[in-house]
C-alpha positions as CSV (number, residue, x, y, z in Angstrom):
1,X,76.7,-72.8,111.8
2,X,76.8,-71.7,108.3
3,X,74.1,-71.3,105.6
4,X,74.8,-71.4,101.9
5,X,72.9,-70.1,98.8
6,X,73.6,-71.0,95.2
7,X,73.0,-68.2,92.7
8,X,72.6,-68.6,88.9
9,X,73.2,-64.8,87.7
10,X,71.4,-63.5,84.6
11,X,73.9,-60.8,83.7
12,X,72.9,-60.2,80.1
13,X,75.3,-59.1,77.3
14,X,76.1,-55.8,78.0
15,X,78.0,-54.6,81.1
16,X,78.5,-58.1,82.1
17,X,81.4,-57.6,84.3
18,X,79.7,-54.5,85.9
19,X,76.5,-56.5,86.6
20,X,78.5,-59.3,88.0
21,X,80.1,-56.8,90.5
22,X,76.8,-55.3,91.4
23,X,75.4,-58.8,92.3
24,X,78.3,-59.7,94.4
25,X,78.0,-56.2,96.3
26,X,74.5,-56.6,96.7
27,X,74.8,-59.8,98.6
28,X,77.8,-58.7,100.4
29,X,75.9,-56.1,101.8
30,X,73.4,-58.8,103.2
31,X,76.3,-60.8,104.8
32,X,77.0,-63.2,102.4
33,X,80.6,-64.4,101.3
34,X,81.6,-65.8,98.3
35,X,82.7,-69.5,98.6
36,X,82.9,-70.7,95.0
37,X,82.3,-69.1,91.6
38,X,82.0,-71.8,88.7
39,X,83.8,-71.3,85.4
40,X,82.1,-68.8,83.0
41,X,80.1,-67.4,86.1
42,X,77.5,-70.1,85.7
43,X,76.8,-70.5,89.5
44,X,78.0,-68.7,92.4
45,X,77.9,-70.3,96.0
46,X,77.7,-68.0,99.0
47,X,77.9,-68.6,102.9
48,X,77.2,-66.7,105.9
49,X,76.9,-67.4,109.5
50,X,73.3,-68.7,110.2
51,X,73.2,-67.1,113.8
52,X,74.2,-63.6,113.2
């Protein structure tokens, strides 16, 4: 079974790409995989196995 998380990133104006990369890496270390990224990086849907 999978669990999902929706993230509304607050990236700021400076280093937006780097902040986005850091955010994805942080969730990746927690076992989350990117399922969907909305246009303009407004929302990110993450998934992972619930019974890890």
